[in-house]
C-alpha positions in Angstrom: 0.0 0.0 0.0 1.4 3.3 -1.0 0.3 6.9 -1.3 2.5 9.6 -2.9 1.6 13.1 -1.9 3.0 15.4 -4.6 3.3 19.2 -4.6 2.7 20.2 -8.2 3.9 23.8 -7.8 1.9 27.0 -8.1 0.5 26.3 -11.6 3.0 26.5 -14.4 4.2 23.3 -16.0 7.7 24.8 -15.8 7.5 24.9 -12.1 6.6 21.2 -11.6 9.6 19.1 -10.4 10.6 15.9 -12.2 9.8 14.0 -9.1 6.2 15.3 -9.0 5.8 14.6 -12.7 7.0 11.1 -12.2 4.6 10.5 -9.3 1.7 11.7 -11.5 2.7 9.6 -14.5 3.2 6.4 -12.5 0.0 6.6 -10.5 -3.0 4.2 -11.0 -5.2 6.8 -9.3 -4.7 10.6 -8.9 -6.7 12.3 -6.2 -7.0 16.1 -5.8 -9.0 19.3 -5.9 -10.6 19.4 -9.3 -9.2 22.8 -10.2 -5.6 21.4 -10.2 -6.2 18.7 -12.7 -5.9 21.1 -15.6 -2.2 21.5 -14.7 -1.4 17.8 -14.7 -3.8 16.4 -17.4 -1.1 16.1 -20.1 1.0 14.0 -17.8 -1.5 11.4 -16.7 -1.4 7.8 -17.9 -4.2 7.0 -20.4 -5.7 4.5 -18.0 -5.2 6.5 -14.8 -8.3 7.1 -12.7 -9.0 10.7 -11.5 -10.8 11.4 -8.3 -11.5 15.1 -8.0 -13.6 17.0 -5.5 -14.5 20.6 -4.7 -13.0 23.0 -2.2 -13.0 22.2 1.5 -13.3 18.5 0.8 -9.8 17.7 2.0 -10.8 15.1 4.6 -13.0 13.4 2.0 -10.1 13.2 -0.5 -7.8 11.9 2.2 -10.2 9.1 3.1 -10.7 8.2 -0.5 -7.0 8.1 -1.2 -6.4 5.8 1.8 -9.2 3.5 0.8 -7.9 3.2 -2.8 -4.4 2.5 -1.6 -5.7 -0.3 0.7 -7.3 -1.8 -2.4 -3.8 -2.1 -3.9 -3.7 1.0 -6.1 -0.7 3.2 -6.5 -2.3 6.5 -5.4 -1.0 10.0 -6.0 -2.5 12.8 -4.1 -1.8 16.2 -5.7 -1.6 19.4 -3.8 -0.7 22.9 -5.2 2.6 24.4 -4.3 4.3 22.2 -1.7 2.1 19.4 -0.3 3.6 20.0 3.2 2.8 23.7 3.3 -0.9 24.2 4.0 -1.4 21.1 1.8 -2.6 17.5 2.0 0.5 15.9 3.5 -0.2 16.5 7.2 -3.8 15.5 6.9 -3.0 12.1 5.3 -0.2 11.5 7.8 -2.5 12.2 10.7 -5.3 10.1 9.3 -3.1 7.1 8.7 -1.9 7.4 12.3 -5.5 7.6 13.6 -6.5 4.5 11.6 -3.4 2.6 12.8 -2.1 2.0 9.3 1.5 1.6 10.1 2.0 -0.5 7.0 0.8 2.2 4.7 3.8 3.6 2.8 3.5 7.4 2.5 6.0 9.4 0.3 5.9 13.2 0.3 7.3 14.8 -2.9 8.1 18.5 -2.3 7.1 21.2 -4.7 7.7 24.9 -5.4 5.5 26.8 -3.0 3.5 29.8 -4.1 5.5 32.1 -1.9 8.7 30.9 -3.5 7.4 31.5 -7.0 6.1 34.9 -5.9 9.4 35.8 -4.3 11.3 34.9 -7.5 9.0 37.1 -9.5 9.5 40.0 -7.2 13.3 39.7 -6.9 14.8 38.2 -3.8 12.6 39.2 -0.8 13.2 36.1 1.3 17.0 36.4 1.3 17.1 36.2 5.1 15.0 34.7 7.9 11.3 34.5 7.1 8.1 33.0 8.2 4.8 32.1 6.5 1.4 33.0 8.0 -2.1 32.1 6.9 -4.9 34.5 7.6 -7.6 31.7 7.3 -9.3 31.3 10.6 -11.3 28.3 9.6 -9.2 25.9 11.6 -7.0 28.3 13.6 -8.5 30.9 16.0 -7.9 34.5 15.1 -6.3 35.2 18.5 -3.6 32.6 17.7 -3.1 34.0 14.2 -2.7 37.5 15.6 -0.2 36.3 18.2 1.9 34.8 15.4 1.7 38.0 13.4 2.9 40.0 16.4 5.8 37.5 16.8 6.7 38.0 13.1 6.8 41.8 13.6 8.8 41.5 16.8 11.2 39.1 15.3 11.8 41.3 12.2 10.9 38.3 9.9 10.2 38.7 6.2 6.6 37.4 6.2 4.7 35.6 3.5 1.0 35.8 3.8 -1.3 33.0 2.5 -5.1 33.2 2.3 -4.9 37.0 2.7 -8.5 37.8 1.7 -11.7 36.4 0.4 -15.3 37.6 0.1 -16.0 36.6 3.7 -12.5 37.3 5.0 -12.2 41.0 4.4 -10.9 42.5 7.7 -8.0 40.2 8.5 -5.5 41.7 6.0 -6.2 45.3 7.1 -5.6 44.1 10.7 -2.3 42.5 9.7 -1.2 45.7 8.0 -2.1 47.6 11.2 -0.1 45.3 13.4 3.0 45.5 11.1 2.8 49.3 11.1 3.1 49.3 14.9 6.6 47.9 14.6 7.8 48.4 11.0 8.5 51.4 8.9 5.7 52.6 6.5 8.2 52.4 3.7 8.8 48.7 4.2 8.6 47.0 0.8 5.6 44.8 0.1 5.1 42.7 -2.9 2.0 40.7 -3.9 1.6 38.3 -6.7 -1.8 37.0 -8.0 -2.0 33.7 -9.8 1.8 33.1 -9.6 3.0 31.0 -12.5 -0.4 31.0 -14.3 -1.6 32.6 -17.4 -3.2 35.6 -15.7 -0.2 36.2 -13.4 0.0 39.7 -11.9 3.1 41.1 -10.0 2.9 44.2 -7.8 5.4 46.1 -5.7 4.3 48.7 -3.1 5.0 49.7 0.5 3.4 48.8 3.8 1.9 52.2 4.0 0.5 52.1 0.4 -0.7 48.5 0.5 -4.4 48.4 -0.5 -6.2 45.3 0.9 -8.9 45.8 -1.7 -6.4 44.9 -4.4 -5.8 41.4 -2.8 -7.9 38.2 -3.3 -7.6 34.6 -2.4 -5.4 33.8 -5.3 -2.8 36.3 -4.1 0.4 35.8 -2.0 1.7 38.8 -0.1 5.3 39.2 1.0 6.3 41.8 3.6 10.0 42.8 4.0 12.0 43.2 7.1 13.8 46.3 8.4 16.7 45.7 6.0 14.6 45.0 2.9 14.7 47.6 0.0 13.6 48.0 -3.6 16.0 48.9 -6.4 15.5 48.8 -10.2 12.1 47.3 -9.7 13.3 44.4 -7.5 12.4 43.7 -3.9 15.6 42.6 -2.1 16.3 41.4 1.5 20.1 41.3 2.0 21.6 38.1 3.3 24.7 40.0 4.5 27.5 38.8 2.1 27.7 42.0 0.1 27.6 44.3 3.1 30.2 42.3 4.9 32.6 42.5 1.9 31.8 46.2 1.4 32.7 47.1 4.9 35.8 45.0 5.4 38.1 47.9 4.5 36.2 50.4 6.6 34.8 49.6 10.0 34.1 45.9 9.3 32.5 44.0 12.1 32.1 47.2 14.2 29.9 48.8 11.6 27.8 45.6 11.3 27.3 45.7 15.1 26.2 49.3 15.0 23.8 48.7 12.1 22.2 45.8 14.0 22.0 48.0 17.1 20.4 50.8 15.3 17.8 48.4 13.7 17.1 47.1 17.2 16.6 50.6 18.6 14.3 51.6 15.7 12.1 48.5 16.4 11.8 49.4 20.1 10.9 53.1 19.5 7.3 54.2 20.2 5.7 54.6 16.7 8.9 55.1 14.8 7.0 55.6 11.6 5.7 58.9 13.0 9.1 60.3 13.7 10.5 62.8 11.2 13.6 61.3 9.5 16.2 63.8 10.8 14.9 63.7 14.4 14.8 59.9 14.3 18.4 59.7 13.0 19.6 61.9 15.9 17.4 59.9 18.3 18.9 56.6 17.2 22.4 58.0 17.8 21.4 59.4 21.2 19.9 56.1 22.4 22.8 54.0 21.0 25.3 56.1 22.9 23.3 56.1 26.2 21.1 53.0 26.1 18.5 55.3 27.5 15.1 55.3 25.8 14.1 58.3 27.9 15.8 60.2 25.0 12.5 59.7 23.1 11.1 62.3 25.6 14.2 64.4 26.1 15.6 64.9 22.6 14.2 68.1 21.0 15.0 69.4 17.5 13.8 72.5 15.7 12.0 71.6 12.5 14.3 69.9 10.0 17.3 70.7 12.2 19.4 67.6 11.4 18.7 67.9 7.7 19.6 71.6 7.7 22.8 70.9 9.6 23.8 68.2 7.2 23.2 70.5 4.2 25.3 73.2 5.7 28.1 70.8 6.7 28.2 68.9 3.4 27.9 71.9 1.2 30.8 73.8 2.8 28.7 76.5 4.3 30.0 75.4 7.7 33.7 74.9 7.8 34.2 74.9 11.6 32.6 73.2 14.6 33.3 74.9 18.0 33.0 72.7 21.2 32.8 73.8 24.8 35.2 71.0 25.9 37.9 68.8 24.3 36.0 65.6 25.1 33.2 66.6 22.7 35.8 67.2 19.9 37.4 63.7 20.6 34.1 61.9 19.9 33.3 63.5 16.5 34.1 61.1 13.7 37.4 62.0 12.1 36.7 60.3 8.8 33.5 62.3 8.3 35.3 65.5 9.2 38.1 64.7 6.7 35.6 63.8 4.0 33.7 67.1 4.4 36.8 69.3 5.1 35.6 70.5 8.5 37.8 71.7 11.4 36.9 71.3 15.1 38.0 74.0 17.5 37.9 74.1 21.3 39.2 77.3 22.9 39.3 76.0 26.4 43.1 75.7 26.5 43.8 78.9 24.5 46.1 81.1 26.7 43.7 84.1 26.1 40.9 82.2 27.8 42.4 82.0 31.2 43.2 85.8 31.1 39.7 86.6 30.0 38.1 84.4 32.6 40.2 86.0 35.4 39.6 89.5 34.1 35.8 89.2 33.8 35.2 86.7 36.7 33.6 84.1 34.4 34.2 80.4 33.8 36.9 79.3 31.4 34.3 77.6 29.2 32.3 80.8 29.2 35.3 82.8 28.2 36.2 80.2 25.5 32.8 80.7 23.8 33.1 84.5 24.1 36.4 84.3 22.3 35.2 81.8 19.7 32.2 84.0 18.9 34.5 86.9 18.2 36.5 84.9 15.7 34.0 82.3 14.4 30.6 83.8 14.9 28.9 81.6 12.3 30.4 78.2 13.3 28.3 75.2 14.5 28.4 75.4 18.3 28.3 72.2 20.3 27.9 71.9 24.1 28.4 68.7 26.1 29.5 69.9 29.5 29.2 73.5 30.4 25.8 75.2 30.9 27.5 78.6 31.5 29.1 78.3 28.0 25.7 77.7 26.4 24.2 80.6 28.4 27.0 82.8 27.1 26.3 81.9 23.5 22.6 82.6 24.0 23.5 86.1 25.4 25.8 86.8 22.4 23.1 85.7 19.9 20.5 88.0 21.5 23.0 90.9 21.3 23.8 90.1 17.7 27.4 89.3 18.4 27.0 85.6 17.3 25.1 84.1 14.4 25.7 80.4 14.7 25.1 78.1 11.8 23.4 75.8 14.4 23.7 74.7 18.0 23.7 71.3 19.5 23.1 71.5 23.3 23.7 68.6 25.7 25.3 70.1 28.8 24.9 67.8 31.8 24.6 68.5 35.5 22.4 70.1 38.2 23.1 73.8 38.3 21.9 76.1 35.5 21.7 73.1 33.1 18.0 73.1 32.4 17.8 76.9 32.3 20.6 77.0 29.7 18.6 74.8 27.4 15.4 76.7 27.9 17.3 79.9 27.0 18.3 78.3 23.7 15.1 76.8 22.7 13.1 79.9 21.7 16.0 81.5 19.7 15.2 81.3 16.0 17.1 81.7 12.8 19.3 78.6 13.1 18.8 74.8 13.7 18.8 73.6 17.3 19.2 70.2 18.7 18.7 70.0 22.5 18.8 67.2 25.1 16.3 68.6 27.6 16.5 68.3 31.3 19.6 67.4 33.4 20.9 64.7 31.1 23.6 65.2 28.5 27.4 64.8 28.3 30.3 65.1 25.9 29.7 61.7 24.3 26.0 62.6 23.7 26.9 65.9 22.2 29.5 64.3 19.9 27.1 61.6 18.7 24.5 64.2 17.8 27.2 65.9 15.7 27.9 62.6 14.1 24.2 62.2 13.3 24.3 65.5 11.4 27.5 64.6 9.6 26.1 61.3 8.3 22.5 62.0 7.6 23.1 60.8 4.0 23.3 57.3 5.5 20.1 57.6 7.5 17.8 55.9 4.9 19.9 52.7 5.0 20.6 52.8 8.8 24.4 52.7 8.1 26.0 54.3 11.1 29.8 54.0 11.5 30.9 54.4 7.9 33.1 57.4 8.7 35.1 56.6 11.8 
């Protein structure tokens, strides 16, 4: 007694494996859903018997296949795609076990699944870890399906969606889209293929935000990318990592890969990342990566388009100099990016004139350093990571018209005058401002916010660390 359960692929004769064709040709009886017989008819033996049934008659087909096999027939049960993926294989295996038919030989012949065919038509969207979810709740409670969807989002899996929509199942796909948008960028690539491998095949590429559930039906497979997926030249690609590893060997290598993974992790854990303006998010990712403090979501404040404007000024040569309040800030700014853009970093703290000025005017050295810097470099980018008095001094000079900074990054840290210094800066207009509100801050935080502005051109691909 033998049953061969063969996956006949998504529909095209070119996508049927030699093993599946052989199983069909050698069978005395072929059992399957009647719609699929059109794909195998040319390969049947002239004397082969066909047992076809309608939709949702899987159990009936399995029972008939087992009965015919027990009568001594060589039976082939056909299933579209791969017989083991939402196909007949598990049903027949379970039924044979329930009936105690240990002597029934069962062979499963794999086939090309619909999601594999769809993926090939779209490009290479399943190049990394992926999962497959069915939205049919006929045999699986919706609460279980939703839990699995949430796990796919949390795990950053590329996700193939089967049974996405039908006349009676109209709300499940919109709900899936809603769940994915909670943890994935609206720009995430999405591809969907209708009737993959068949004459009326349709291939579509869109984004998670633009996905229209009304365009999907039960003959469609949907593929949703992960945080690294992208589209290029009409192809949907999920990188495996080989190209990026080779590309970065001469730069920051493993270090950059770790940073990229860290930034991707932070982005997933942000509250509604899709609602955060790109420049602000790029600065926020840097801030959280440096501090491991998600309170930065609340504390980081940027004036409208500040990071983008700073990048334009730095990359175009409008800003040639960055002035820092302390040398520790200067030490943390990426030297490769500075060299690439031709930018100098100055800190006046140890200038001999600063000590004299501080003593003469009874002010702090950092305050004197900013006063001297403003007299020589009034239109530089000013960055504060330590001294609130220095920031207060710059605010005073701006209000008096003695300084016109290209921008200010303010992250002084401490307990005395720190919050006030930031509040003094916030309402000043005419230049971009990036502020870490409250008591928190520090030289490392100020430096990483500069790095965010220097490398904003890498924000779309989450590629921190290229310039080190």
